[in-house]
gemmi code that builds the backbone of each chain (N, CA, C; Angstrom):
import gemmi

chains = {
    "A": [
        ("UNK", (-3.787, 6.051, 21.503), (-3.629, 6.308, 20.073), (-4.988, 6.339, 19.412)),
        ("UNK", (-5.431, 7.540, 18.954), (-6.794, 7.682, 18.478), (-6.985, 7.081, 17.099)),
        ("UNK", (-5.944, 7.057, 16.222), (-6.121, 6.523, 14.873), (-6.675, 7.598, 13.954)),
        ("UNK", (-7.874, 7.349, 13.409), (-8.526, 8.286, 12.495), (-9.809, 8.773, 13.148)),
        ("UNK", (-9.935, 10.071, 13.274), (-11.099, 10.664, 13.917), (-11.864, 11.527, 12.937)),
        ("UNK", (-13.159, 11.304, 12.848), (-14.010, 12.093, 11.953), (-15.009, 12.901, 12.765)),
        ("UNK", (-15.223, 14.134, 12.333), (-16.274, 14.962, 12.919), (-17.001, 15.730, 11.829)),
        ("UNK", (-18.330, 15.940, 11.941), (-19.187, 15.348, 12.973), (-19.573, 13.915, 12.642)),
        ("UNK", (-20.193, 13.219, 13.567), (-20.659, 11.852, 13.330), (-22.004, 11.841, 12.623)),
        ("UNK", (-22.811, 12.839, 12.872), (-24.128, 12.927, 12.240), (-24.389, 14.380, 11.850)),
        ("UNK", (-25.082, 14.545, 10.719), (-25.432, 15.896, 10.305), (-26.631, 15.818, 9.369)),
        ("UNK", (-27.558, 16.742, 9.575), (-28.698, 16.878, 8.666), (-28.607, 18.248, 8.009)),
        ("UNK", (-28.683, 18.262, 6.702), (-28.593, 19.505, 5.946), (-29.838, 19.688, 5.088)),
        ("UNK", (-30.106, 20.922, 4.740), (-31.134, 21.194, 3.736), (-30.447, 21.359, 2.381)),
        ("UNK", (-31.151, 21.038, 1.336), (-30.624, 21.193, -0.014), (-30.072, 22.607, -0.206)),
        ("UNK", (-28.856, 22.688, -0.724), (-28.228, 23.968, -0.984), (-27.298, 24.463, 0.117)),
        ("UNK", (-27.393, 23.857, 1.293), (-26.501, 24.261, 2.379), (-25.107, 23.690, 2.144)),
        ("UNK", (-24.149, 24.284, 2.851), (-22.775, 23.803, 2.738), (-22.303, 23.273, 4.076)),
        ("UNK", (-21.293, 22.428, 4.030), (-20.723, 21.925, 5.266), (-19.345, 21.335, 4.982)),
        ("UNK", (-18.596, 21.126, 6.038), (-17.272, 20.525, 5.946), (-17.161, 19.382, 6.925)),
        ("UNK", (-16.676, 18.250, 6.424), (-16.343, 17.114, 7.279), (-14.848, 17.147, 7.543)),
        ("UNK", (-14.492, 16.923, 8.811), (-13.086, 16.960, 9.187), (-12.581, 15.561, 9.496)),
        ("UNK", (-11.407, 15.247, 8.993), (-10.744, 13.989, 9.290), (-9.357, 14.289, 9.836)),
        ("UNK", (-9.024, 13.652, 10.951), (-7.707, 13.836, 11.553), (-7.113, 12.483, 11.882)),
        ("UNK", (-5.815, 12.312, 11.540), (-5.135, 11.056, 11.865), (-3.836, 11.369, 12.591)),
        ("UNK", (-3.507, 10.481, 13.540), (-2.319, 10.711, 14.355), (-1.262, 9.640, 14.137)),
        ("UNK", (-1.294, 8.990, 12.976), (-0.366, 7.892, 12.687), (0.749, 8.309, 11.730)),
        ("UNK", (0.797, 9.581, 11.407), (1.805, 10.106, 10.488), (1.706, 9.477, 9.092)),
        ("UNK", (0.483, 9.123, 8.704), (0.273, 8.521, 7.384), (0.340, 9.562, 6.287)),
        ("UNK", (0.953, 9.163, 5.160), (1.057, 10.069, 4.022), (-0.265, 10.155, 3.259)),
        ("UNK", (-0.928, 9.029, 3.060), (-2.095, 8.961, 2.213), (-3.378, 9.085, 3.033)),
        ("UNK", (-4.302, 9.873, 2.510), (-5.617, 9.987, 3.128), (-6.688, 9.950, 2.054)),
        ("UNK", (-7.861, 9.444, 2.430), (-8.928, 9.175, 1.462), (-10.285, 9.570, 2.051)),
        ("UNK", (-11.186, 9.974, 1.166), (-12.582, 10.128, 1.529), (-13.417, 9.179, 0.649)),
        ("UNK", (-14.213, 8.335, 1.309), (-15.116, 7.407, 0.637), (-16.549, 7.731, 1.045)),
        ("UNK", (-17.470, 7.320, 0.181), (-18.866, 7.277, 0.576), (-19.370, 5.848, 0.467)),
        ("UNK", (-20.293, 5.498, 1.352), (-20.837, 4.143, 1.375), (-22.346, 4.232, 1.311)),
        ("UNK", (-22.908, 3.637, 0.275), (-24.353, 3.634, 0.048), (-24.857, 2.209, 0.023)),
        ("UNK", (-26.112, 1.991, 0.432), (-26.665, 0.630, 0.487), (-26.546, -0.094, -0.846)),
        ("UNK", (-26.077, -1.333, -0.795), (-25.998, -2.152, -2.002), (-24.846, -1.824, -2.920)),
        ("UNK", (-23.969, -0.922, -2.478), (-22.839, -0.544, -3.321), (-21.543, -0.661, -2.542)),
        ("UNK", (-20.466, -0.856, -3.268), (-19.167, -0.858, -2.626), (-18.755, 0.549, -2.231)),
        ("UNK", (-17.749, 0.643, -1.390), (-17.182, 1.947, -1.053), (-16.715, 2.629, -2.340)),
        ("UNK", (-17.044, 3.910, -2.445), (-16.622, 4.666, -3.637), (-15.733, 5.824, -3.216)),
        ("UNK", (-14.602, 5.929, -3.895), (-13.605, 6.935, -3.555), (-14.012, 8.293, -4.114)),
        ("UNK", (-14.041, 9.296, -3.236), (-14.428, 10.640, -3.650), (-13.192, 11.440, -4.058)),
        ("UNK", (-12.295, 11.618, -3.126), (-11.018, 12.294, -3.354), (-9.981, 11.632, -2.469)),
        ("UNK", (-8.718, 11.848, -2.816), (-7.666, 11.344, -1.972), (-6.468, 12.292, -2.006)),
        ("UNK", (-5.530, 12.043, -1.119), (-4.337, 12.892, -1.024), (-3.125, 12.001, -0.785)),
        ("UNK", (-2.058, 12.274, -1.504), (-0.836, 11.476, -1.354), (0.190, 12.177, -0.477)),
        ("UNK", (-0.181, 13.288, 0.100), (0.721, 13.995, 0.999), (0.219, 15.399, 1.258)),
        ("UNK", (0.827, 16.049, 2.233), (0.432, 17.414, 2.591), (0.459, 18.314, 1.363)),
        ("UNK", (-0.629, 19.085, 1.196), (-0.705, 20.021, 0.092), (-1.143, 19.434, -1.230)),
        ("UNK", (-1.425, 18.131, -1.275), (-1.845, 17.486, -2.527), (-3.246, 16.933, -2.400)),
        ("UNK", (-3.993, 16.965, -3.500), (-5.294, 16.306, -3.566), (-5.486, 15.764, -4.972)),
        ("UNK", (-6.338, 14.758, -5.103), (-6.627, 14.167, -6.404), (-8.046, 13.642, -6.412)),
        ("UNK", (-8.640, 13.592, -7.606), (-10.016, 13.110, -7.738), (-10.061, 11.600, -7.733)),
        ("UNK", (-11.118, 11.093, -7.125), (-11.378, 9.669, -7.159), (-12.459, 9.334, -8.156)),
        ("UNK", (-13.241, 8.352, -7.820), (-14.282, 7.848, -8.733), (-15.492, 8.765, -8.831)),
        ("UNK", (-15.882, 9.399, -7.712), (-17.098, 10.220, -7.675), (-16.826, 11.590, -7.047)),
        ("UNK", (-16.035, 12.445, -7.693), (-15.638, 13.704, -7.073), (-16.621, 14.873, -7.206)),
        ("UNK", (-17.583, 14.753, -8.134), (-18.446, 15.901, -8.420), (-19.283, 16.297, -7.212)),
        ("UNK", (-19.286, 17.608, -6.937), (-20.068, 18.140, -5.815), (-19.289, 18.212, -4.515)),
        ("UNK", (-18.030, 17.765, -4.548), (-17.195, 17.752, -3.348), (-15.883, 18.481, -3.619)),
        ("UNK", (-15.330, 19.079, -2.560), (-13.978, 19.608, -2.641), (-13.224, 19.176, -1.386)),
        ("UNK", (-11.907, 19.149, -1.482), (-11.083, 18.693, -0.371), (-9.876, 19.606, -0.210)),
        ("UNK", (-9.300, 19.546, 0.987), (-8.049, 20.267, 1.225), (-7.208, 19.487, 2.219)),
        ("UNK", (-5.895, 19.535, 2.038), (-4.943, 18.869, 2.933), (-3.835, 19.875, 3.249)),
        ("UNK", (-4.190, 20.832, 4.083), (-3.229, 21.877, 4.439), (-2.192, 21.371, 5.428)),
        ("UNK", (-2.589, 20.443, 6.292), (-1.677, 19.825, 7.233), (-1.673, 18.325, 7.001)),
        ("UNK", (-0.571, 17.673, 7.232), (-0.437, 16.249, 6.974), (-1.483, 15.447, 7.731)),
        ("UNK", (-1.828, 15.866, 8.929), (-2.711, 15.044, 9.743), (-4.186, 15.280, 9.455)),
        ("UNK", (-4.522, 16.307, 8.680), (-5.930, 16.637, 8.463), (-6.320, 16.564, 6.996)),
        ("UNK", (-7.536, 16.099, 6.748), (-8.069, 16.022, 5.381), (-9.537, 16.435, 5.463)),
        ("UNK", (-9.877, 17.554, 4.835), (-11.217, 18.110, 4.932), (-12.008, 17.816, 3.668)),
        ("UNK", (-13.269, 17.448, 3.848), (-14.176, 17.220, 2.726), (-15.285, 18.253, 2.787)),
        ("UNK", (-15.442, 19.031, 1.725), (-16.449, 20.079, 1.692), (-17.552, 19.800, 0.701)),
        ("UNK", (-18.764, 20.156, 1.098), (-19.906, 20.129, 0.195), (-20.355, 21.576, 0.067)),
        ("UNK", (-20.240, 22.155, -1.111), (-20.555, 23.569, -1.285), (-22.057, 23.833, -1.351)),
        ("UNK", (-22.774, 22.938, -2.011), (-24.219, 23.087, -2.161), (-24.826, 21.691, -2.123)),
        ("UNK", (-25.222, 21.265, -0.915), (-25.633, 19.881, -0.711), (-26.875, 19.518, -1.530)),
        ("UNK", (-26.886, 18.286, -2.013), (-28.020, 17.739, -2.767), (-28.470, 16.436, -2.111)),
        ("UNK", (-29.751, 16.076, -2.255), (-30.235, 14.814, -1.655), (-29.423, 13.601, -2.076)),
        ("UNK", (-28.829, 13.625, -3.273), (-28.013, 12.503, -3.746), (-26.729, 12.345, -2.933)),
        ("UNK", (-26.403, 13.326, -2.123), (-25.215, 13.249, -1.287), (-25.520, 12.690, 0.106)),
        ("UNK", (-26.751, 12.298, 0.328), (-27.103, 11.575, 1.543), (-26.354, 10.249, 1.530)),
        ("UNK", (-25.540, 10.027, 2.555), (-24.671, 8.852, 2.545), (-23.939, 8.772, 3.881)),
        ("UNK", (-23.180, 7.695, 4.029), (-22.225, 7.604, 5.131), (-20.845, 7.832, 4.547)),
        ("UNK", (-20.122, 8.771, 5.122), (-18.804, 9.140, 4.616), (-17.730, 8.587, 5.551)),
        ("UNK", (-16.755, 7.930, 4.945), (-15.631, 7.396, 5.703), (-14.341, 8.035, 5.231)),
        ("UNK", (-13.562, 8.437, 6.198), (-12.201, 8.867, 5.941), (-11.285, 7.695, 6.258)),
        ("UNK", (-10.189, 7.579, 5.528), (-9.213, 6.534, 5.784), (-7.819, 7.077, 5.540)),
        ("UNK", (-6.839, 6.397, 6.111), (-5.455, 6.792, 5.878), (-4.599, 5.546, 5.727)),
        ("UNK", (-3.433, 5.719, 5.096), (-2.497, 4.618, 4.929), (-1.097, 5.185, 4.754)),
        ("UNK", (-0.117, 4.291, 4.895), (1.271, 4.739, 4.796), (1.637, 5.075, 3.355)),
        ("UNK", (1.116, 4.269, 2.419), (1.330, 4.549, 0.998), (0.271, 3.816, 0.201)),
        ("UNK", (0.397, 3.772, -1.101), (-0.664, 3.180, -1.921), (-0.242, 1.874, -2.569)),
        ("UNK", (0.950, 1.410, -2.314), (1.440, 0.225, -3.015), (1.293, -1.024, -2.163)),
        ("UNK", (1.289, -2.159, -2.848), (1.321, -3.435, -2.160), (0.264, -3.609, -1.099)),
        ("UNK", (0.672, -4.104, 0.038), (-0.263, -4.383, 1.126), (-0.664, -3.075, 1.793)),
        ("UNK", (-1.432, -2.297, 1.050), (-1.826, -0.971, 1.522), (-3.022, -1.082, 2.439)),
        ("UNK", (-2.782, -1.253, 3.732), (-3.875, -1.419, 4.682), (-4.424, -0.055, 5.067)),
        ("UNK", (-5.721, 0.089, 4.890), (-6.381, 1.335, 5.246), (-6.873, 1.285, 6.682)),
        ("UNK", (-6.705, 2.401, 7.385), (-7.300, 2.583, 8.699), (-8.429, 3.584, 8.537)),
        ("UNK", (-9.630, 3.172, 8.911), (-10.813, 3.997, 8.688), (-11.239, 4.731, 9.955)),
        ("UNK", (-11.855, 5.880, 9.732), (-12.557, 6.548, 10.808), (-13.913, 5.904, 11.028)),
        ("UNK", (-14.612, 6.361, 12.064), (-15.876, 5.733, 12.455), (-17.034, 6.101, 11.538)),
        ("UNK", (-16.845, 7.064, 10.658), (-17.884, 7.420, 9.698), (-18.683, 8.643, 10.111)),
        ("UNK", (-19.208, 9.319, 9.100), (-20.067, 10.483, 9.311), (-21.339, 10.280, 8.499)),
        ("UNK", (-22.464, 10.231, 9.181), (-23.737, 10.001, 8.480), (-24.360, 11.339, 8.139)),
        ("UNK", (-24.503, 11.583, 6.854), (-25.042, 12.862, 6.375), (-26.379, 12.628, 5.695)),
        ("UNK", (-27.370, 13.410, 6.099), (-28.684, 13.384, 5.464), (-28.963, 14.750, 4.871)),
        ("UNK", (-29.323, 14.772, 3.587), (-29.662, 16.025, 2.911), (-31.146, 15.989, 2.555)),
        ("UNK", (-31.881, 16.928, 3.127), (-33.335, 16.956, 2.912), (-33.706, 17.833, 1.733)),
    ],
    "B": [
        ("UNK", (-15.437, -2.895, -17.878), (-15.414, -2.249, -16.583), (-14.870, -3.158, -15.511)),
        ("UNK", (-14.651, -2.585, -14.357), (-14.133, -3.356, -13.232), (-15.286, -3.781, -12.340)),
        ("UNK", (-15.209, -4.986, -11.831), (-16.329, -5.522, -11.086), (-15.876, -6.486, -10.001)),
        ("UNK", (-16.488, -6.357, -8.838), (-16.280, -7.282, -7.730), (-17.640, -7.853, -7.361)),
        ("UNK", (-17.750, -9.180, -7.328), (-19.010, -9.822, -6.981), (-18.863, -10.652, -5.719)),
        ("UNK", (-19.799, -10.461, -4.802), (-19.869, -11.285, -3.611), (-21.326, -11.397, -3.219)),
        ("UNK", (-21.710, -12.485, -2.539), (-23.114, -12.648, -2.167), (-23.560, -11.517, -1.247)),
        ("UNK", (-24.833, -11.174, -1.374), (-25.362, -10.064, -0.586), (-25.489, -10.422, 0.881)),
        ("UNK", (-25.959, -11.637, 1.146), (-26.212, -12.045, 2.526), (-26.020, -13.544, 2.688)),
        ("UNK", (-25.506, -13.953, 3.847), (-25.356, -15.365, 4.175), (-25.751, -15.557, 5.630)),
        ("UNK", (-26.241, -16.758, 5.918), (-26.614, -17.105, 7.285), (-25.862, -18.366, 7.689)),
        ("UNK", (-25.365, -18.390, 8.920), (-24.650, -19.557, 9.409), (-24.945, -19.719, 10.894)),
        ("UNK", (-24.580, -20.892, 11.409), (-24.867, -21.224, 12.801), (-23.620, -21.070, 13.661)),
        ("UNK", (-23.818, -20.602, 14.846), (-22.715, -20.457, 15.809), (-21.956, -21.780, 15.933)),
        ("UNK", (-20.623, -21.677, 15.881), (-19.785, -22.862, 15.991), (-19.472, -23.525, 14.663)),
        ("UNK", (-20.174, -23.161, 13.617), (-19.985, -23.782, 12.301), (-18.896, -23.062, 11.508)),
        ("UNK", (-18.760, -23.469, 10.238), (-17.799, -22.873, 9.307), (-18.580, -22.231, 8.161)),
        ("UNK", (-18.110, -21.089, 7.694), (-18.759, -20.442, 6.557), (-17.686, -19.943, 5.589)),
        ("UNK", (-18.001, -20.031, 4.308), (-17.082, -19.561, 3.266), (-17.764, -18.450, 2.485)),
        ("UNK", (-17.139, -17.297, 2.407), (-17.681, -16.157, 1.675), (-16.833, -15.971, 0.416)),
        ("UNK", (-17.481, -16.077, -0.733), (-16.768, -16.010, -1.996), (-16.724, -14.604, -2.571)),
        ("UNK", (-15.690, -14.357, -3.359), (-15.527, -13.075, -4.033), (-14.904, -13.345, -5.402)),
        ("UNK", (-15.560, -12.889, -6.453), (-14.976, -12.987, -7.789), (-14.754, -11.577, -8.317)),
        ("UNK", (-13.708, -11.442, -9.117), (-13.362, -10.095, -9.552), (-12.922, -10.068, -11.011)),
        ("UNK", (-13.185, -8.932, -11.635), (-12.675, -8.620, -12.973), (-12.155, -7.204, -12.892)),
        ("UNK", (-10.837, -7.075, -12.939), (-10.239, -5.747, -12.783), (-9.153, -5.529, -13.819)),
        ("UNK", (-8.775, -4.284, -13.988), (-7.666, -3.921, -14.857), (-6.381, -4.129, -14.082)),
        ("UNK", (-5.821, -5.297, -14.210), (-4.611, -5.616, -13.464), (-4.933, -6.050, -12.040)),
        ("UNK", (-3.896, -6.503, -11.350), (-4.099, -7.023, -10.001), (-2.853, -6.760, -9.168)),
        ("UNK", (-3.056, -6.124, -8.028), (-1.950, -5.886, -7.106), (-2.316, -6.279, -5.685)),
        ("UNK", (-3.242, -7.220, -5.569), (-3.572, -7.714, -4.246), (-5.059, -7.664, -3.966)),
        ("UNK", (-5.491, -8.528, -3.072), (-6.900, -8.607, -2.686), (-7.000, -8.514, -1.174)),
        ("UNK", (-7.951, -7.727, -0.718), (-8.128, -7.468, 0.707), (-9.504, -7.927, 1.170)),
        ("UNK", (-9.570, -8.348, 2.411), (-10.836, -8.577, 3.097), (-10.881, -7.666, 4.327)),
        ("UNK", (-12.026, -6.991, 4.460), (-12.286, -6.141, 5.618), (-13.573, -6.604, 6.284)),
        ("UNK", (-13.640, -6.416, 7.592), (-14.844, -6.704, 8.368), (-15.474, -5.376, 8.783)),
        ("UNK", (-16.794, -5.305, 8.670), (-17.481, -4.075, 9.070), (-18.718, -4.426, 9.888)),
        ("UNK", (-18.669, -4.166, 11.194), (-19.856, -4.318, 12.020), (-20.806, -3.161, 11.736)),
        ("UNK", (-22.090, -3.425, 11.918), (-23.125, -2.441, 11.612), (-22.853, -1.121, 12.322)),
        ("UNK", (-22.848, -0.046, 11.554), (-22.653, 1.275, 12.121), (-21.217, 1.607, 12.487)),
        ("UNK", (-20.277, 0.736, 12.095), (-18.887, 0.964, 12.458), (-18.001, 1.050, 11.219)),
        ("UNK", (-16.723, 1.311, 11.458), (-15.764, 1.421, 10.366), (-15.304, 0.037, 9.904)),
        ("UNK", (-14.955, -0.095, 8.632), (-14.316, -1.331, 8.183), (-12.965, -1.511, 8.871)),
        ("UNK", (-12.629, -2.756, 9.194), (-11.311, -3.050, 9.761), (-10.666, -4.166, 8.953)),
        ("UNK", (-9.370, -4.075, 8.788), (-8.608, -4.988, 7.951), (-8.585, -6.400, 8.523)),
        ("UNK", (-8.819, -7.390, 7.635), (-8.725, -8.788, 8.045), (-7.535, -9.483, 7.390)),
        ("UNK", (-7.437, -9.360, 6.039), (-6.411, -10.145, 5.363), (-6.028, -9.526, 4.032)),
        ("UNK", (-4.862, -9.952, 3.548), (-4.334, -9.496, 2.273), (-3.711, -10.688, 1.557)),
        ("UNK", (-4.092, -10.891, 0.293), (-3.506, -11.951, -0.543), (-2.995, -11.336, -1.842)),
        ("UNK", (-1.773, -11.656, -2.180), (-1.247, -11.208, -3.463), (-0.759, -12.394, -4.301)),
        ("UNK", (-0.426, -13.495, -3.641), (-0.028, -14.719, -4.328), (-1.102, -15.781, -4.150)),
        ("UNK", (-1.162, -16.725, -5.076), (-2.140, -17.801, -4.985), (-1.917, -18.625, -3.728)),
        ("UNK", (-3.026, -19.052, -3.166), (-2.920, -19.943, -2.027), (-3.717, -19.447, -0.846)),
        ("UNK", (-3.497, -20.116, 0.260), (-4.267, -19.885, 1.474), (-3.418, -19.162, 2.516)),
        ("UNK", (-3.997, -18.110, 3.085), (-3.370, -17.393, 4.192), (-4.234, -17.621, 5.431)),
        ("UNK", (-3.624, -18.159, 6.483), (-4.383, -18.464, 7.682), (-4.006, -17.507, 8.804)),
        ("UNK", (-5.047, -17.040, 9.495), (-4.833, -16.114, 10.602), (-5.875, -16.425, 11.664)),
        ("UNK", (-5.521, -17.337, 12.561), (-6.449, -17.719, 13.613), (-7.666, -18.424, 13.054)),
        ("UNK", (-8.849, -17.948, 13.405), (-10.072, -18.591, 12.927), (-10.404, -18.201, 11.488)),
        ("UNK", (-9.711, -17.202, 10.974), (-9.998, -16.695, 9.625), (-8.900, -17.126, 8.656)),
        ("UNK", (-9.308, -17.524, 7.459), (-8.365, -17.848, 6.388), (-8.861, -17.187, 5.119)),
        ("UNK", (-7.932, -16.816, 4.253), (-8.315, -16.240, 2.969), (-7.532, -16.937, 1.871)),
        ("UNK", (-8.256, -17.235, 0.783), (-7.686, -17.968, -0.338), (-7.756, -17.119, -1.591)),
        ("UNK", (-6.754, -17.285, -2.448), (-6.722, -16.533, -3.704), (-6.326, -17.443, -4.855)),
        ("UNK", (-7.055, -17.300, -5.978), (-6.665, -17.887, -7.254), (-6.694, -16.774, -8.284)),
        ("UNK", (-5.532, -16.301, -8.669), (-5.467, -15.193, -9.619), (-5.931, -15.608, -11.012)),
        ("UNK", (-5.654, -16.846, -11.402), (-6.051, -17.289, -12.739), (-7.562, -17.355, -12.874)),
        ("UNK", (-8.253, -17.616, -11.772), (-9.714, -17.706, -11.797), (-10.378, -16.403, -11.370)),
        ("UNK", (-9.612, -15.423, -10.930), (-10.203, -14.179, -10.441), (-11.122, -14.434, -9.259)),
        ("UNK", (-10.623, -15.194, -8.297), (-11.497, -15.742, -7.248), (-10.783, -15.754, -5.906)),
        ("UNK", (-11.532, -15.406, -4.885), (-11.034, -15.478, -3.524), (-12.167, -15.942, -2.620)),
        ("UNK", (-11.815, -16.510, -1.492), (-12.813, -16.734, -0.464), (-12.237, -16.444, 0.905)),
        ("UNK", (-13.131, -16.093, 1.803), (-12.803, -15.888, 3.208), (-13.494, -17.014, 3.975)),
        ("UNK", (-12.716, -17.750, 4.751), (-13.228, -18.882, 5.508), (-13.205, -18.536, 6.992)),
        ("UNK", (-14.360, -18.618, 7.614), (-14.460, -18.323, 9.036), (-14.828, -19.619, 9.757)),
        ("UNK", (-13.994, -20.018, 10.713), (-14.220, -21.256, 11.465), (-14.716, -20.948, 12.871)),
        ("UNK", (-15.328, -21.946, 13.473), (-15.791, -21.816, 14.866), (-16.522, -20.488, 15.079)),
        ("UNK", (-17.537, -20.300, 14.273), (-18.232, -19.020, 14.252), (-18.738, -18.615, 15.639)),
        ("UNK", (-18.589, -17.323, 15.904), (-19.073, -16.736, 17.139), (-20.086, -15.647, 16.787)),
        ("UNK", (-20.945, -15.346, 17.745), (-21.974, -14.344, 17.499), (-21.354, -13.005, 17.078)),
        ("UNK", (-20.177, -12.706, 17.615), (-19.522, -11.437, 17.289), (-19.031, -11.373, 15.839)),
        ("UNK", (-19.066, -12.512, 15.141), (-18.674, -12.518, 13.730), (-19.791, -11.997, 12.828)),
        ("UNK", (-20.957, -11.766, 13.391), (-22.045, -11.155, 12.618), (-21.606, -9.761, 12.182)),
        ("UNK", (-21.474, -9.592, 10.881), (-20.928, -8.347, 10.330), (-21.016, -8.438, 8.821)),
        ("UNK", (-20.634, -7.359, 8.166), (-20.462, -7.401, 6.710), (-18.992, -7.614, 6.407)),
        ("UNK", (-18.740, -8.389, 5.357), (-17.368, -8.686, 4.959), (-17.162, -8.126, 3.557)),
        ("UNK", (-16.186, -7.232, 3.450), (-15.941, -6.494, 2.219), (-14.711, -7.042, 1.519)),
        ("UNK", (-14.867, -7.339, 0.240), (-13.763, -7.771, -0.606), (-13.319, -6.576, -1.445)),
        ("UNK", (-12.025, -6.365, -1.561), (-11.515, -5.241, -2.347), (-10.272, -5.683, -3.107)),
        ("UNK", (-10.159, -5.252, -4.345), (-9.015, -5.591, -5.193), (-8.263, -4.323, -5.569)),
        ("UNK", (-6.934, -4.384, -5.490), (-6.106, -3.264, -5.930), (-5.750, -3.487, -7.393)),
        ("UNK", (-6.110, -2.519, -8.238), (-5.900, -2.720, -9.671), (-4.489, -2.286, -10.091)),
        ("UNK", (-4.254, -2.236, -11.382), (-2.912, -1.928, -11.886), (-2.475, -0.506, -11.540)),
        ("UNK", (-3.417, 0.393, -11.282), (-3.097, 1.760, -10.881), (-3.052, 1.932, -9.360)),
        ("UNK", (-3.048, 0.816, -8.649), (-3.032, 0.821, -7.184), (-4.262, 1.508, -6.610)),
        ("UNK", (-5.374, 1.439, -7.357), (-6.643, 1.922, -6.847), (-7.433, 0.735, -6.315)),
        ("UNK", (-8.116, 0.927, -5.194), (-8.916, -0.149, -4.608), (-10.309, -0.152, -5.218)),
        ("UNK", (-10.732, -1.326, -5.681), (-12.080, -1.536, -6.179), (-12.806, -2.382, -5.137)),
        ("UNK", (-13.949, -1.890, -4.656), (-14.626, -2.549, -3.545), (-15.879, -3.300, -4.000)),
        ("UNK", (-16.082, -4.473, -3.422), (-17.358, -5.148, -3.568), (-18.394, -4.520, -2.643)),
        ("UNK", (-19.655, -4.865, -2.855), (-20.743, -4.288, -2.058), (-20.821, -4.873, -0.659)),
        ("UNK", (-20.082, -5.964, -0.433), (-20.068, -6.556, 0.896), (-21.061, -7.696, 1.044)),
        ("UNK", (-20.731, -8.631, 1.936), (-21.591, -9.762, 2.270), (-21.987, -9.639, 3.726)),
        ("UNK", (-23.291, -9.525, 3.972), (-23.776, -9.465, 5.347), (-23.892, -10.877, 5.884)),
        ("UNK", (-23.157, -11.181, 6.934), (-23.165, -12.505, 7.544), (-23.985, -12.467, 8.821)),
        ("UNK", (-24.995, -13.319, 8.872), (-25.863, -13.413, 10.042), (-25.557, -14.729, 10.737)),
        ("UNK", (-25.221, -14.645, 12.024), (-24.927, -15.840, 12.808), (-26.116, -16.121, 13.724)),
        ("UNK", (-26.616, -17.361, 13.646), (-27.736, -17.765, 14.487), (-27.259, -18.720, 15.575)),
        ("UNK", (-27.852, -18.628, 16.751), (-27.424, -19.514, 17.859), (-27.707, -20.975, 17.549)),
    ],
}
model = gemmi.Model(1)
for chain_id, residues in chains.items():
    chain = gemmi.Chain(chain_id)
    for i, (resn, *xyz) in enumerate(residues, 1):
        res = gemmi.Residue()
        res.name, res.seqid = resn, gemmi.SeqId(i, " ")
        for name, pos in zip(("N", "CA", "C"), xyz):
            atom = gemmi.Atom()
            atom.name, atom.element = name, gemmi.Element(name[0])
            atom.pos, atom.b_iso = gemmi.Position(*pos), 0.0
            res.add_atom(atom)
        chain.add_residue(res)
    model.add_chain(chain)
structure = gemmi.Structure()
structure.add_model(model)
structure.setup_entities()
């Protein structure tokens, strides 16, 4: 059982380039999330999805887009990368958002924008 | 605004006990979570508290006082593998998770 898988694990981009991070989960979870983690700060929610075909903005959505065409996949896109988007990105999934909503995280994707 | 406070770094000795505190100010409360994150790895779930009191799970215990906006994670019989960051997160009234910056725990032999 793989859980949550993120690709790629590492990526270096130049300012203005675009890229897509892929997240796949095999637990049949309804909810999926994209977070970024920066030194000295808590995890910040970028976008999330409450089910196939749905997406919603989180705390820091600017500069990112997402899609959830299939229940098991959640894609995070950067259309025009900026140095401020240098971060570690984590995808997570859960059964729902209420109560004891335990998140299962992917291993993370480290992105550097030069 | 919403805020989660926890110490940035703590040091403890192998075999000892350490308490990591977390204080919070959020819009409503629907539970508090503790996650463990080893360097370069994903956070993994440790505990969940929604009612006041102590929840014990092996060497780890988590305490909650909703009236004080306060929680702690207690780690007993520390092992070198417990060296990690410990993240406190609170679910607010909109069921959104608010995360603390994490406490880096260093275990010395």
